[in-house]
Structure formats: C-alpha cells, structure tokens
PAZAVEX-389704 format. One line per field, with one value per residue (C-alpha): x, y, z. Coordinates in nm, 3 decimals. Example, Ala and Ser with C-alpha at 12.3 -4.5 7.8 and 13.67 -1.06 7.14 Angstrom:
% PAZAVEX-389704
east: 1.230,1.367
north: -0.450,-0.106
up: 0.780,0.714
% end
This chain:
% PAZAVEX-389704
east: -0.655,-0.398,-0.123,-0.363,-0.507,-0.146,-0.059,-0.362,-0.282,0.073,-0.061,-0.311,-0.037,0.175,-0.126,-0.187,0.176,0.171,-0.186,-0.090,0.142,-0.128,-0.351,-0.142,-0.018,-0.396,-0.434,-0.119,-0.293,-0.611,-0.426,-0.290,-0.585,-0.864,-0.808,-0.756,-1.061,-1.001,-0.829,-0.858,-0.513,-0.353,-0.076,0.052,0.418,0.481,0.156,0.221,0.579,0.469,0.222,0.520,0.759,0.490,0.421,0.800,0.847,0.578,0.691,1.051,0.895,0.706,1.019,1.190,0.910,0.950,1.283,1.219,0.928,0.845,0.793,0.611,0.368,0.335,0.257,0.000,-0.176,-0.211,-0.218,-0.625,-0.550,-0.269,-0.463,-0.764,-0.583,-0.416,-0.787,-0.902,-0.630,-0.715,-1.087,-0.961,-0.771,-1.095,-1.300,-1.058,-0.810,-1.005,-1.360,-1.363,-1.669,-1.443,-1.292,-1.042,-1.042,-1.129,-1.019,-0.680,-0.560,-0.307,-0.022,-0.066,-0.028,0.286,0.432,0.397,0.534,0.845,0.911,0.844,0.976,1.267,1.036,0.786,1.053,1.174,0.805,0.743,1.040,0.923,0.589,0.727,0.955,0.679,0.474,0.752,0.827,0.447,0.413,0.732,0.635,0.273,0.387,0.620,0.354,0.095,0.310,0.419,0.073,-0.103,0.150,0.133,-0.250,-0.278,-0.040,-0.083,-0.423,-0.262,-0.153,-0.478,-0.665,-0.494,-0.487,-0.829,-0.991,-0.776,-0.867,-1.249,-1.272,-0.977,-0.878,-1.197,-1.185,-1.061,-0.714,-0.857,-1.086,-0.794,-0.605,-0.671,-0.564,-0.246,-0.147,-0.172,0.018,0.291,0.343,0.680,0.783,0.614,0.558,0.172,0.164,0.361,0.168,-0.153,-0.015,0.111,-0.240,-0.398,-0.174,-0.159,-0.530,-0.604,-0.281,-0.318,-0.688,-0.597,-0.289,-0.463,-0.764,-0.514,-0.310,-0.605,-0.771,-0.478,-0.548,-0.458,-0.397,-0.132,0.065,0.024,0.140,0.453,0.525,0.471,0.727,0.994,0.966,1.096,0.896,1.118,1.081,0.721,0.688,0.912,0.781,0.431,0.286,0.430,0.361,-0.011,-0.064,0.097,-0.195,-0.379,-0.082,-0.082,-0.444,-0.381,-0.112,-0.325,-0.607,-0.378,-0.181,-0.534,-0.613,-0.274,-0.286,-0.595,-0.434,-0.117,-0.329,-0.548,-0.264,-0.049,-0.324,-0.457,-0.134,0.187,0.366,0.647,0.496,0.338,-0.023,0.028,0.133,-0.152,-0.380,-0.205,-0.264,-0.631,-0.681,-0.516,-0.734,-0.429,-0.566,-0.310,-0.091,-0.345,-0.374,0.000,0.063,-0.244,-0.062,0.251,0.060,-0.123,0.199,0.366,0.043,0.045,0.407,0.375,0.073,0.260,0.587,0.346,0.215,0.560,0.646,0.324,0.372,0.720,0.638,0.340,0.486,0.437,0.064,0.091,-0.095,-0.232,-0.596,-0.828,-1.045
north: 5.782,5.551,5.602,5.516,5.212,5.095,5.139,4.975,4.662,4.632,4.655,4.376,4.175,4.192,4.082,3.778,3.719,3.639,3.527,3.152,3.214,3.423,3.139,2.888,3.123,3.142,2.773,2.755,2.992,2.800,2.475,2.608,2.776,2.477,2.182,1.825,1.612,1.283,1.046,1.132,1.215,1.209,1.483,1.526,1.470,1.663,1.829,2.186,2.194,2.084,2.389,2.619,2.485,2.517,2.873,2.955,2.788,3.009,3.314,3.257,3.185,3.523,3.722,3.577,3.660,4.016,4.008,3.753,3.861,3.500,3.348,3.642,3.626,3.255,3.300,3.562,3.364,3.067,3.215,3.147,2.795,2.757,2.905,2.694,2.369,2.501,2.584,2.230,2.106,2.325,2.201,1.830,1.903,2.041,1.734,1.484,1.569,1.898,1.745,1.369,1.397,1.198,0.903,0.590,0.352,0.567,0.916,0.994,1.333,1.491,1.394,1.036,1.120,1.319,1.060,0.798,1.000,1.090,0.710,0.556,0.854,0.634,0.326,0.569,0.729,0.379,0.272,0.588,0.527,0.178,0.315,0.586,0.333,0.089,0.395,0.526,0.185,0.136,0.489,0.483,0.160,0.297,0.611,0.427,0.174,0.431,0.644,0.363,0.208,0.552,0.668,0.353,0.354,0.712,0.700,0.347,0.174,-0.184,-0.108,0.065,-0.256,-0.460,-0.183,-0.054,-0.388,-0.380,-0.027,-0.111,-0.448,-0.467,-0.110,-0.007,-0.284,-0.124,-0.246,-0.342,-0.608,-0.781,-0.796,-1.170,-1.266,-1.041,-1.172,-1.521,-1.464,-1.263,-1.392,-1.298,-0.971,-0.649,-0.745,-0.788,-0.431,-0.290,-0.443,-0.304,0.056,0.054,-0.066,0.244,0.476,0.295,0.303,0.699,0.780,0.553,0.660,1.026,1.005,0.803,1.075,1.354,1.220,1.110,1.432,1.635,1.903,1.759,2.083,2.190,1.847,1.920,2.285,2.138,1.887,2.145,2.370,2.110,1.980,1.612,1.332,1.366,1.753,1.723,1.486,1.688,2.031,1.998,1.655,1.630,2.011,1.947,1.632,1.734,1.901,1.573,1.383,1.574,1.515,1.134,1.169,1.353,1.103,0.787,0.939,0.977,0.622,0.481,0.636,0.459,0.129,0.158,0.196,-0.115,-0.317,-0.240,-0.286,-0.621,-0.796,-0.597,-0.549,-0.319,0.034,0.285,0.227,-0.145,0.013,0.216,-0.072,-0.266,0.017,0.034,-0.340,-0.336,-0.015,0.205,0.496,0.742,0.555,0.609,0.993,1.021,0.837,1.009,1.362,1.168,1.049,1.376,1.540,1.278,1.267,1.666,1.708,1.441,1.626,1.969,1.827,1.710,2.063,2.226,1.997,2.064,2.433,2.406,2.182,2.396,2.729,2.829,2.836,3.166,3.415,3.204,3.302,3.036,3.148
up: 0.611,0.439,0.690,0.988,0.787,0.712,1.090,1.188,0.980,1.108,1.476,1.400,1.229,1.535,1.752,1.505,1.501,1.888,1.907,1.940,2.214,2.387,2.375,2.515,2.787,2.892,2.868,3.112,3.363,3.343,3.410,3.726,3.826,3.788,3.990,3.855,3.906,3.728,3.793,4.135,4.290,3.937,3.899,3.534,3.479,3.167,3.055,3.215,3.090,2.762,2.745,2.854,2.592,2.335,2.417,2.434,2.094,1.946,2.107,1.967,1.634,1.637,1.752,1.464,1.229,1.335,1.153,0.877,0.673,0.487,0.819,0.949,0.636,0.728,1.090,1.051,0.769,0.977,1.315,1.373,1.245,1.508,1.776,1.708,1.747,2.089,2.200,2.124,2.325,2.626,2.566,2.592,2.877,3.041,2.931,3.071,3.334,3.494,3.474,3.408,3.146,2.913,3.052,2.977,2.826,2.516,2.636,2.832,2.931,2.739,3.002,2.908,2.531,2.552,2.786,2.542,2.277,2.471,2.577,2.224,1.982,1.871,1.785,1.619,1.402,1.284,1.215,1.029,0.807,0.733,0.648,0.407,0.251,0.175,0.029,-0.165,-0.340,-0.426,-0.544,-0.764,-0.925,-0.978,-1.142,-1.385,-1.456,-1.501,-1.696,-1.939,-1.974,-2.029,-2.279,-2.490,-2.457,-2.580,-2.879,-3.015,-3.115,-3.080,-2.733,-2.646,-2.767,-2.494,-2.201,-2.251,-2.107,-1.814,-1.739,-1.784,-1.590,-1.348,-1.305,-1.102,-0.866,-0.521,-0.419,-0.066,-0.259,-0.415,-0.094,-0.026,-0.361,-0.370,-0.028,-0.149,-0.468,-0.276,0.053,0.140,0.273,0.188,-0.191,-0.160,0.013,-0.259,-0.539,-0.364,-0.341,-0.700,-0.797,-0.634,-0.823,-1.160,-1.243,-1.213,-1.367,-1.659,-1.703,-1.698,-1.901,-2.181,-2.189,-2.200,-2.500,-2.719,-2.644,-2.780,-3.040,-3.355,-3.516,-3.259,-3.345,-3.685,-3.687,-3.496,-3.767,-4.061,-3.879,-3.907,-3.556,-3.525,-3.332,-3.047,-3.021,-3.050,-2.779,-2.533,-2.634,-2.734,-2.600,-2.262,-2.163,-2.275,-2.072,-1.752,-1.586,-1.642,-1.507,-1.201,-1.159,-1.168,-0.933,-0.663,-0.716,-0.680,-0.396,-0.187,-0.292,-0.207,0.149,0.210,0.073,0.277,0.586,0.541,0.426,0.730,0.967,0.836,0.714,0.693,1.028,1.116,1.005,1.215,1.095,1.230,1.576,1.577,1.519,1.778,2.035,1.933,1.980,2.340,2.429,2.453,2.301,2.449,2.193,1.913,1.996,2.005,1.656,1.474,1.447,1.283,1.022,0.936,0.935,0.686,0.456,0.462,0.392,0.100,-0.041,-0.004,-0.198,-0.486,-0.497,-0.520,-0.789,-0.991,-0.962,-1.083,-1.349,-1.458,-1.414,-1.776,-1.687,-1.485,-1.648,-1.901,-1.976,-2.112,-2.379
% end
C-alpha cells in the first residue's frame, strides 16, 4: 500500500508539474478553433505566438524540474496558481477578442497589451528603475530615522519626552494628507516624494521599536549585567535580538504604507516613474498600457516583500524550534 501510494503521488506530481503547460496548449487550441468576433476583421499580431512561447517556457521549466528537485518542488506547489492565471488570460481573450462582450476603451484584447509591452519595454525598464530608486531612497531614510528615533525613545526618558508628542500628534497623519505642504517645502526634484515615503516608514517603525524596547523584561537585562556583560554586549546580544521581531513588524507595516505613498506621489506630482506613466495612460484612455504596466508593479512589490521575508528569516533564524510558554 505504501509503495502504491508513493507511486501515485509521484504520478500526480508529474501531472501537476506539466499542468500549466497543458492549460496553455488548450488555450492555443481554443484560440485557433474559435473565430475572432471583435473588432471586426482584426487579426492579432503576437497573441498566438505569445501563448505558444509561454507554453514552451513552462514546458522547459517542467523538464528541468524533473532533474532539479528545488525547482520541481516550487512548480508542483504553485502549479494551480499559475494555471489559474493562465485560465484567466484565456477567459479574458474569450470576453474581448472572441466575443466582444468587453470592448474598448476600457477593455482591449491581450494582443494590444503584449504589443504595447514589446514596443515600450526599454522605457518601462527605465521608469521602473526611477520608481525603485525613489522608493529605495525613501525607505533607507525612513528605516534610519525610525531606528534612531525608536531606539532613543525606548532607552532614554529625556528623548521620549520630545519624541512621544511627535508620535502622538504628527505621526498618525497619513503622508498623503501632508502632500501639499511637503511639495511646497521641497519644490525641487523628488525631495518631497522621498520625504513622504520616509514619513510612511518612520512612524510605524519608531512606534514598534519604542514599544519593544520599553517592554523588555527587566530581569533578563539585570541577569546579563550581573553575569558581567558590558553595556555594549547587552545591547548587541540581548536587546537587539529581543526587539528584532518588533522591528520587522514595523518594517512590514511601513513598507505597505510606503508603496501606497509612492504610487500617489508619482501619480500626482513626481514624473519619470512607472506609476506616473500608468496614470498618463489612464488619463489618455490607453488602458492596454495600464494593463501592461500593472504586472510590472505587482512583480516589483512582490520581490521587495519577498526579499524582506528572506532577511527576516535569516535574522530571526534563532527562533526556529523555540516554544513559547
């Protein structure tokens, strides 16, 4: 029974491994079998080739996955998510090109979206770099300011006397509310955008770090001092490991707020980035450009969050196997 069960699991794993490829090939067959209905007489330039290239890409990945176990594990795990996205693409094609249920200017067939991406990929790449640079500067400044203010407020009563009113009065104000004042104070370049993104990261990180330091168990610190640890040793080996979970909570909260702030700042007053381009396409009713840009934003933000998860897992690797009482 165990051998049969293992063989059955391996067979289903192979089927799941090639499941996205099968879905894409079925979509290719549906595309050639179902005639185009809207716009009348329109013949896609790259959409059928795009489906075939996507199917070939996943087929190659699946073949490599037969040899490479880590890749196979990932593909088997996320096969249904990938296949669901492919099915949504097929449904969208049926609703636009094949039936005309969804029509311009709001909805364009997938062929228009792929063509826009192919023609403007260099511009989109440059704009993505501008946006990530803006986001990176704001996040770095926000992390430094939050770590500095949170540490001072947590360890010093005098510093907390001055920082606490800022956290209670100014901190909860959304960065977008302060946008007019910030742009008036920093009219040149992207300084205002950087300050607003920094603000979005500074408040949650300072708040979490301050609370974590002030809530440290005093007996643990006292034991470290009694055992002969210096102040620097206590900070590095006791305080920092204890407050790191709260620090990453603040980072995740600030990162989410920073994404929204960057999007609003670029859309309303900071040209050159990819979200600004998305807003321009939306104003001009070129929604095929909007749909081409949106996956880039999703990929960028997902990668940033994933990197932060990796950093968190590495820094908090000592928590593995730890059981809370």
